C-alpha positions as CSV (number, residue, x, y, z in Angstrom):
1,M,36.0,-56.7,-82.0
2,A,35.4,-53.0,-81.1
3,E,38.2,-51.1,-79.2
4,F,35.8,-49.7,-76.7
5,D,33.0,-51.2,-74.8
6,L,31.4,-47.8,-74.7
7,A,31.9,-44.5,-76.2
8,I,30.6,-41.2,-74.8
9,I,30.1,-37.8,-76.3
10,G,30.4,-35.2,-73.8
11,G,32.5,-34.2,-71.1
12,G,30.1,-32.5,-68.7
13,I,29.2,-34.0,-65.4
14,N,27.2,-36.5,-66.6
15,G,29.6,-37.8,-69.3
16,T,32.5,-38.0,-66.8
17,A,30.6,-39.5,-64.3
18,I,29.5,-42.3,-66.5
19,A,33.2,-42.9,-67.5
20,R,34.4,-43.0,-64.2
21,D,31.9,-45.5,-63.1
22,A,32.2,-47.5,-66.1
23,A,35.9,-47.7,-66.1
24,G,35.9,-48.7,-62.4
25,R,33.8,-51.7,-63.3
26,G,36.5,-52.8,-65.9
27,M,34.9,-51.5,-68.9
28,R,36.9,-49.9,-72.0
29,V,35.9,-46.4,-72.2
30,L,36.2,-43.5,-74.6
31,L,35.1,-40.0,-73.7
32,V,35.4,-37.5,-76.2
33,E,34.8,-33.7,-75.6
34,Q,34.7,-31.1,-78.3
35,G,36.0,-28.3,-76.1
36,D,37.4,-28.4,-72.3
37,L,36.0,-30.4,-69.8
38,A,33.0,-28.8,-68.2
39,A,33.1,-25.8,-70.6
40,G,29.4,-25.8,-70.9
41,T,26.8,-26.0,-68.7
42,S,28.5,-28.1,-65.9
43,S,30.9,-25.0,-65.0
44,A,27.9,-22.7,-65.1
45,S,25.8,-24.0,-62.0
46,S,24.8,-22.2,-58.8
47,K,28.0,-24.1,-57.1
48,I,26.0,-26.2,-54.7
49,V,25.2,-29.7,-53.9
50,H,21.6,-29.7,-52.6
51,G,18.3,-31.5,-52.4
52,G,16.4,-28.7,-54.3
53,L,14.1,-27.2,-51.5
54,R,12.0,-25.7,-54.4
55,Y,11.3,-29.0,-56.0
56,L,9.1,-29.9,-52.9
57,R,6.8,-27.4,-54.3
58,Q,6.3,-29.5,-57.4
59,R,5.9,-32.9,-55.3
60,A,9.3,-34.0,-56.9
61,F,9.7,-36.4,-53.8
62,R,11.9,-38.7,-55.7
63,L,14.3,-36.3,-57.0
64,V,14.6,-34.5,-53.6
65,R,15.2,-37.8,-51.7
66,E,17.8,-39.0,-54.2
67,A,19.7,-35.5,-54.1
68,L,19.5,-35.3,-50.5
69,G,20.8,-38.6,-50.2
70,E,23.9,-37.8,-52.4
71,R,24.9,-34.5,-50.3
72,E,26.7,-36.7,-47.7
73,V,28.0,-39.3,-50.1
74,L,29.6,-36.6,-52.2
75,L,31.0,-34.9,-49.1
76,R,32.5,-38.1,-48.1
77,M,33.8,-38.6,-51.8
78,A,35.4,-35.3,-52.4
79,P,35.4,-33.3,-49.0
80,H,38.1,-30.8,-50.6
81,I,35.9,-29.5,-53.3
82,V,32.6,-30.3,-51.5
83,R,32.1,-28.4,-48.2
84,P,29.3,-28.2,-45.9
85,L,27.3,-24.8,-46.0
86,R,24.7,-23.4,-44.0
87,F,21.7,-21.4,-45.7
88,M,19.5,-18.6,-44.4
89,L,16.2,-18.6,-45.3
90,P,14.2,-15.3,-43.9
91,P,10.5,-15.6,-44.5
92,I,9.1,-12.3,-46.3
93,G,5.6,-12.8,-45.5
94,G,3.6,-13.3,-42.4
95,L,3.0,-16.1,-40.2
96,G,1.4,-18.3,-42.7
97,E,4.4,-18.2,-45.1
98,A,6.8,-19.0,-42.1
99,A,4.7,-21.9,-41.1
100,M,4.9,-23.2,-44.6
101,L,8.5,-22.6,-44.9
102,R,9.1,-24.4,-41.7
103,A,7.0,-27.3,-42.6
104,G,9.0,-27.6,-45.9
105,L,12.2,-27.5,-43.9
106,F,11.0,-30.5,-41.6
107,I,10.2,-32.5,-44.8
108,Y,13.7,-31.6,-46.1
109,D,15.3,-32.8,-42.9
110,R,13.3,-36.0,-42.7
111,L,14.0,-36.8,-46.4
112,A,17.8,-36.1,-46.0
113,G,19.0,-39.1,-43.8
114,R,21.8,-37.0,-42.4
115,D,24.8,-38.4,-40.7
116,I,27.2,-35.2,-40.9
117,L,25.0,-32.2,-41.7
118,P,23.2,-30.2,-38.8
119,A,19.4,-30.0,-38.9
120,T,17.4,-26.8,-39.5
121,R,17.3,-24.4,-36.7
122,T,15.6,-21.1,-36.3
123,I,17.6,-18.0,-36.0
124,D,17.4,-14.6,-34.1
125,L,18.5,-12.4,-36.8
126,T,18.4,-9.3,-34.6
127,H,21.4,-11.1,-32.6
128,H,23.3,-13.3,-35.2
129,P,26.1,-12.2,-37.6
130,V,24.0,-13.8,-40.5
131,G,21.1,-11.2,-39.7
132,Q,23.6,-8.1,-40.0
133,P,23.3,-7.5,-43.8
134,L,19.5,-7.8,-43.9
135,K,17.2,-5.2,-43.8
136,R,15.9,-4.5,-40.2
137,N,12.3,-6.1,-40.7
138,F,14.0,-9.4,-40.7
139,R,13.9,-10.5,-37.2
140,Y,13.9,-14.3,-37.5
141,G,14.9,-16.8,-40.3
142,F,15.6,-20.5,-40.8
143,E,18.9,-22.0,-41.0
144,Y,19.2,-25.5,-43.0
145,S,22.1,-27.5,-44.6
146,D,23.5,-28.0,-48.1
147,C,27.0,-28.0,-49.5
148,S,29.0,-26.0,-51.9
149,V,30.9,-27.5,-54.8
150,D,33.5,-26.3,-57.1
151,D,31.7,-27.4,-60.1
152,A,34.2,-27.4,-62.8
153,R,36.9,-29.1,-60.7
154,F,34.3,-31.9,-59.8
155,V,33.8,-32.7,-63.5
156,V,37.9,-32.6,-64.1
157,L,38.2,-35.0,-60.9
158,N,35.7,-37.2,-62.4
159,A,37.4,-37.5,-65.4
160,L,40.9,-37.6,-63.9
161,D,39.6,-40.7,-62.0
162,A,38.1,-42.5,-65.0
163,K,41.6,-41.9,-66.6
164,E,43.3,-43.5,-63.7
165,H,41.0,-46.5,-64.0
166,G,41.9,-46.8,-67.7
167,A,39.3,-44.5,-69.5
168,D,40.6,-42.7,-72.6
169,I,39.6,-39.2,-72.3
170,R,40.1,-37.0,-75.3
171,T,39.4,-33.1,-75.1
172,R,39.4,-31.1,-77.9
173,T,37.8,-34.0,-80.1
174,R,34.9,-33.6,-82.0
175,C,32.7,-36.5,-83.1
176,M,32.1,-35.8,-86.7
177,R,30.2,-38.8,-87.7
178,A,29.1,-42.4,-86.1
179,D,27.8,-45.0,-88.2
180,R,25.6,-47.5,-86.6
181,H,26.3,-51.1,-87.5
182,D,26.8,-54.2,-85.1
183,E,29.2,-51.7,-83.6
184,W,29.5,-47.9,-83.7
185,E,32.1,-46.6,-85.8
186,L,33.3,-43.0,-85.0
187,V,35.0,-40.7,-87.1
188,L,36.6,-37.9,-84.9
189,N,38.5,-34.6,-85.5
190,S,41.0,-33.6,-82.8
191,R,42.7,-30.3,-83.8
192,G,42.3,-30.9,-87.4
193,R,43.6,-34.7,-87.4
194,R,41.2,-37.3,-88.2
195,Q,40.7,-40.3,-85.9
196,T,38.5,-43.1,-85.8
197,A,37.2,-45.5,-83.1
198,T,34.9,-48.2,-82.6
199,A,32.4,-48.9,-79.8
200,R,29.6,-51.5,-78.6
201,L,27.6,-49.1,-77.0
202,L,27.3,-45.0,-77.7
203,I,26.1,-42.5,-74.8
204,N,25.0,-39.1,-76.2
205,A,26.0,-37.1,-72.9
206,A,26.4,-33.9,-74.8
207,G,24.0,-31.7,-72.7
208,P,22.5,-28.9,-74.6
209,W,24.1,-30.3,-77.7
210,I,22.2,-33.5,-77.4
211,A,19.7,-32.8,-80.5
212,S,22.4,-31.4,-82.7
213,V,24.5,-34.6,-82.0
214,A,21.7,-36.8,-82.6
215,D,20.7,-34.8,-86.1
216,T,24.1,-34.3,-87.3
217,V,26.5,-37.0,-86.1
218,L,24.3,-40.2,-85.1
219,R,21.5,-39.1,-87.8
220,V,19.0,-40.6,-85.4
221,P,16.3,-38.0,-84.1
222,L,15.8,-37.8,-80.5
223,A,13.3,-40.3,-79.2
224,S,11.8,-37.6,-77.0
225,P,12.0,-33.9,-77.5
226,A,14.7,-31.9,-75.4
227,R,13.6,-28.4,-73.8
228,L,16.6,-25.9,-73.3
229,V,16.2,-23.8,-70.4
230,K,18.9,-21.1,-69.4
231,G,19.9,-20.2,-66.1
232,S,21.8,-16.9,-65.4
233,H,24.1,-16.0,-62.5
234,I,25.8,-12.7,-61.6
235,V,29.2,-12.2,-59.2
236,V,29.6,-9.0,-57.1
237,R,32.2,-8.1,-54.6
238,R,31.2,-9.7,-51.3
239,I,28.4,-8.3,-49.7
240,F,28.4,-9.9,-46.5
241,D,31.4,-11.1,-44.3
242,H,30.4,-14.7,-42.8
243,D,30.7,-18.0,-44.2
244,R,27.0,-18.6,-44.7
245,A,24.6,-18.4,-47.9
246,Y,21.2,-17.1,-48.3
247,T,18.1,-18.5,-49.9
248,F,15.6,-15.9,-51.0
249,E,12.2,-15.8,-52.6
250,A,12.2,-13.2,-55.6
251,A,9.0,-11.0,-56.2
252,D,7.7,-13.7,-58.6
253,G,8.1,-16.5,-56.1
254,R,11.3,-18.0,-57.4
255,V,14.3,-19.0,-55.6
256,V,17.4,-17.1,-55.7
257,F,20.6,-17.8,-53.7
258,A,23.5,-15.6,-52.4
259,L,26.7,-17.6,-51.6
260,P,30.0,-16.7,-50.6
261,F,32.3,-17.2,-53.7
262,A,36.1,-17.3,-54.2
263,Q,36.8,-15.5,-51.1
264,D,35.9,-11.9,-51.9
265,F,32.9,-12.4,-53.9
266,T,29.3,-13.2,-53.6
267,L,27.5,-15.3,-56.3
268,I,23.8,-14.6,-57.3
269,G,21.5,-17.0,-59.1
270,T,19.7,-18.3,-60.8
271,T,17.1,-17.5,-63.4
272,D,15.4,-19.8,-65.5
273,E,13.8,-19.1,-69.1
274,D,13.7,-21.1,-72.4
275,F,16.5,-20.6,-74.5
276,I,16.6,-20.0,-78.2
277,G,19.8,-19.3,-79.6
278,D,23.5,-20.7,-80.0
279,V,24.0,-23.0,-77.2
280,N,27.7,-22.4,-77.7
281,S,27.7,-18.9,-76.1
282,P,24.7,-18.4,-73.9
283,A,24.8,-15.0,-72.0
284,P,22.8,-13.4,-69.4
285,R,20.1,-10.9,-70.7
286,G,20.3,-7.3,-69.2
287,E,16.7,-8.1,-67.7
288,E,18.1,-11.2,-66.1
289,I,20.8,-9.4,-64.6
290,L,18.5,-6.7,-63.1
291,Y,16.2,-9.3,-62.0
292,L,19.0,-11.0,-59.9
293,C,19.7,-7.6,-58.4
294,N,16.3,-6.8,-57.5
295,A,15.7,-10.1,-55.9
296,V,18.5,-9.5,-53.4
297,N,17.8,-5.8,-53.0
298,R,14.3,-7.1,-51.4
299,Y,16.3,-8.6,-48.5
300,F,20.0,-6.8,-48.0
301,R,20.5,-3.4,-46.7
302,Q,23.6,-2.8,-49.1
303,T,21.7,-2.8,-52.6
304,V,23.5,-4.2,-55.7
305,S,22.9,-2.6,-59.4
306,P,23.7,-4.1,-62.7
307,D,27.1,-1.9,-63.1
308,E,28.5,-3.6,-60.0
309,V,28.5,-6.9,-61.6
310,V,32.1,-8.2,-61.9
311,W,31.1,-11.4,-63.9
312,A,27.8,-13.0,-65.5
313,F,27.5,-16.3,-66.9
314,A,24.7,-18.6,-68.2
315,G,24.2,-22.3,-68.7
316,V,21.8,-24.1,-71.0
317,R,20.1,-27.2,-69.6
318,S,19.0,-29.8,-71.9
319,L,15.9,-31.2,-70.0
320,H,13.3,-33.9,-70.9
321,D,10.2,-31.8,-72.0
322,D,7.5,-32.8,-69.8
323,G,4.9,-30.2,-70.9
324,S,5.1,-27.7,-68.1
325,K,4.2,-24.5,-69.1
326,K,6.7,-22.3,-67.2
327,P,10.6,-23.4,-67.6
328,E,11.1,-23.3,-63.6
329,D,8.6,-26.0,-63.6
330,V,10.2,-28.3,-66.2
331,T,11.4,-31.6,-64.3
332,R,15.0,-31.1,-63.1
333,D,15.3,-35.0,-62.6
334,Y,17.6,-36.9,-65.3
335,T,16.2,-39.3,-67.9
336,I,17.8,-42.1,-69.8
337,V,16.3,-43.2,-73.0
338,L,17.8,-46.5,-74.6
339,D,17.5,-47.1,-78.4
340,E,18.4,-51.0,-78.8
341,R,17.3,-52.5,-82.4
342,F,18.2,-55.8,-83.6
343,R,21.4,-56.6,-84.7
344,E,22.3,-52.8,-84.4
345,A,24.8,-51.4,-81.5
346,P,22.6,-49.7,-78.8
347,L,22.4,-45.9,-78.3
348,L,21.7,-44.5,-74.7
349,T,20.7,-40.8,-74.4
350,I,20.7,-38.7,-71.3
351,Y,18.6,-35.7,-70.8
352,G,18.8,-33.4,-67.8
353,G,20.7,-34.2,-64.5
354,K,22.6,-32.3,-62.0
355,I,25.7,-32.1,-60.2
356,T,24.2,-33.4,-57.4
357,T,22.8,-36.5,-58.6
358,A,25.4,-37.3,-61.4
359,R,26.8,-40.2,-59.4
360,R,23.5,-41.8,-59.3
361,L,22.6,-40.7,-62.8
362,A,25.9,-43.0,-63.9
363,E,24.8,-46.1,-61.8
364,A,21.4,-45.8,-63.4
365,A,22.9,-45.4,-66.9
366,L,24.9,-48.7,-66.6
367,A,22.0,-50.6,-65.0
368,R,20.0,-49.8,-68.2
369,V,22.7,-51.5,-70.5
370,A,23.6,-54.3,-68.2
371,H,22.2,-57.0,-70.3
372,F,24.7,-56.1,-73.0
373,F,27.8,-56.3,-70.9
374,Q,29.6,-58.3,-67.8
375,F,30.9,-55.7,-65.5
376,G,31.5,-55.5,-61.9
377,P,29.1,-54.0,-59.1
378,P,28.2,-50.5,-58.4
379,W,31.5,-49.2,-56.5
380,T,31.4,-45.2,-56.3
381,A,29.1,-44.8,-53.3
382,T,32.2,-45.4,-50.9
383,S,35.0,-44.2,-53.3
384,H,37.1,-40.8,-53.1
385,L,37.9,-38.5,-56.0
386,P,41.4,-37.7,-56.3
387,G,42.9,-35.6,-53.4
388,G,39.5,-36.5,-51.5
389,D,40.9,-39.4,-49.4
390,F,40.1,-37.7,-45.8
391,A,37.4,-37.4,-43.6
392,P,34.9,-34.5,-44.3
393,D,35.8,-33.1,-40.7
394,E,39.5,-33.1,-41.5
395,F,39.4,-30.2,-43.9
396,A,41.2,-27.9,-41.3
397,V,43.8,-30.8,-40.9
398,Q,44.6,-30.4,-44.6
399,V,45.2,-26.7,-44.4
400,T,47.3,-27.0,-41.5
401,R,49.4,-29.9,-43.0
402,A,49.9,-27.5,-46.2
403,R,50.7,-24.3,-43.8
404,N,53.3,-26.8,-42.1
405,R,55.2,-28.3,-45.1
406,W,55.0,-25.1,-47.1
407,E,55.7,-22.4,-44.7
408,F,55.5,-19.4,-47.3
409,L,51.8,-20.2,-47.6
410,D,49.7,-17.7,-45.5
411,D,46.2,-19.3,-44.2
412,A,44.3,-18.0,-47.2
413,Q,46.5,-19.5,-49.5
414,A,46.8,-22.9,-47.7
415,R,43.0,-22.9,-47.7
416,R,42.6,-22.5,-51.5
417,F,45.2,-25.1,-52.3
418,A,43.9,-27.6,-50.0
419,A,40.2,-27.1,-51.3
420,A,41.6,-27.5,-54.8
421,Y,43.9,-30.5,-54.5
422,G,43.5,-32.0,-51.1
423,T,46.0,-35.0,-50.3
424,R,47.5,-34.7,-53.9
425,L,48.7,-30.7,-53.1
426,D,52.4,-32.2,-53.0
427,R,52.0,-33.1,-56.6
428,V,51.7,-29.5,-57.3
429,L,53.9,-27.6,-55.0
430,G,56.5,-30.4,-54.5
431,D,59.6,-29.3,-52.5
432,A,59.3,-25.5,-53.0
433,R,60.6,-23.6,-50.3
434,N,59.3,-20.2,-51.5
435,F,57.1,-18.8,-54.3
436,D,60.1,-18.1,-56.3
437,G,60.6,-22.0,-56.6
438,L,57.3,-22.5,-58.2
439,G,58.3,-20.5,-61.1
440,P,56.5,-17.3,-62.6
441,R,53.3,-15.9,-61.1
442,F,50.2,-14.9,-62.9
443,G,48.3,-12.9,-60.4
444,G,47.7,-14.0,-56.8
445,D,49.1,-17.3,-55.9
446,L,48.7,-18.9,-59.3
447,T,52.3,-20.0,-60.3
448,G,54.0,-21.9,-63.0
449,A,54.1,-25.1,-61.2
450,E,50.5,-25.0,-60.6
451,V,49.8,-24.4,-64.3
452,R,52.4,-27.0,-65.5
453,Y,50.5,-29.7,-63.2
454,L,46.9,-28.6,-64.7
455,M,48.6,-29.1,-68.2
456,Q,50.2,-32.2,-67.5
457,Q,47.4,-33.9,-65.4
458,E,44.0,-31.9,-65.8
459,W,43.7,-31.4,-69.7
460,A,44.3,-27.6,-69.3
461,Q,45.3,-26.3,-72.7
462,T,44.4,-22.6,-72.7
463,A,44.6,-19.8,-70.3
464,E,40.6,-19.6,-70.0
465,D,40.9,-23.3,-68.8
466,V,43.0,-22.3,-65.8
467,M,41.6,-18.9,-65.1
468,W,37.9,-19.7,-65.3
469,R,37.5,-23.6,-64.9
470,R,40.5,-24.8,-63.0
471,T,40.7,-21.9,-60.8
472,K,38.9,-18.8,-60.6
473,F,41.6,-16.3,-61.0
474,G,39.9,-14.9,-63.8
475,L,37.9,-12.5,-61.4
476,L,41.1,-11.1,-60.6
477,A,43.5,-11.5,-63.2
478,S,44.8,-8.3,-65.2
479,P,45.1,-8.6,-68.9
480,Q,48.8,-8.7,-68.6
481,D,48.3,-11.7,-66.2
482,V,46.1,-13.3,-68.9
483,A,48.9,-12.8,-71.5
484,A,51.7,-13.8,-69.5
485,L,49.9,-17.0,-68.6
486,S,48.9,-17.9,-72.4
487,Q,52.4,-17.2,-73.6
488,F,53.8,-19.8,-70.8
489,M,51.3,-22.3,-71.7
490,T,52.1,-22.0,-75.6
491,A,56.0,-21.9,-75.0
492,P,57.9,-25.0,-75.9
493,V,59.0,-27.3,-73.0
494,V,62.7,-26.9,-72.6
495,G,64.7,-30.0,-71.1
């Protein structure tokens, strides 16, 4: 008898969402990730939960409707890391373009099925704070709703909930070989140590690595080709002071976002281009950085130049190749391919996917293999991720609770902690009465107590895991902070 019902290769959003759903239905789940959780594409997104306004142009109504329906599901599921966000869309053309945008937003609202998020409205930019950073020729715009998300923490919390439902989550573990018989026999390498495991079903959810996993690990070529598309983002010092975001149209017609990010910064993205290269180290090209600067400079009075970029990152999506000529036109919908053979264990391969639709992807993946197993019904639509067991309109209550219990926190610190840990903040801060009681500090309010929690509960093993995925202190940390954090994380635990 196999040790596991299903084994999943890939610790991004697709893999962790499937692991969580399956474990919650009583399945024996193993997930292996060669690096850190969300170390690839899943931490390189635009940090938004959205329906995909631009996909309406491609008539991808099923994808848009499903994504819009998920916005409020995820907002209820994780109201600490998924937050409502209003977007301003200023038309750059004449009345014809404005009418087309308004019609698109009308459809967007109608498809959404909103209960929490407000509808689209027209804003007079000459008398509204959201218009102040824009060039004076923009006199009105359309404000609509989507949500922001801490993408890497969203992945980690899916993995944490999967673990709490019984899943075996192994990071820094590479699947070296998978032999297919009546069950899958896996050979794993965890920091040089050989491990083995058996599973009734194998899921290839390795994102941009799905082809290499298929070729070198499974030795079963992909049934359908994957198309690698890279999206790049840049981060600059804050260029507007309010809490709204912007949706722009670049000179070539592509959509670019500008979002408030990590309190003191603005996130700008994204690009779309076919990718050929090492998927382990994608990086924005100089031309992409300049493209994003030029896109926002069409709209903002304060110009942005490449030398002002404090962080640039790129992610590679492994999309189902639908033959589109332009990379931005390739479908962002997920595709699930089941390979079942007589007297051989089944294989499921996941193409594409988005943070927004990962929960639905997980349900669809399990539905495809339901005839192999007996498991419980779908359950995640009304669930909460760890720390998210409060109402979406009670985030301010969590901030106040944090300030009242830990009086040494200022408002910004309380908001940061509440947004990261929600109702589980007491597991991080405990009974501390001041920052000194939380151990050494590594810049800002990042302390030893928080780092220990991240190491013990959230699989953090390196300074990079903490600085760039569990938090965003990498934007502010000095080399001395990083060195001290690395030393702290590798020091033997005393007592």
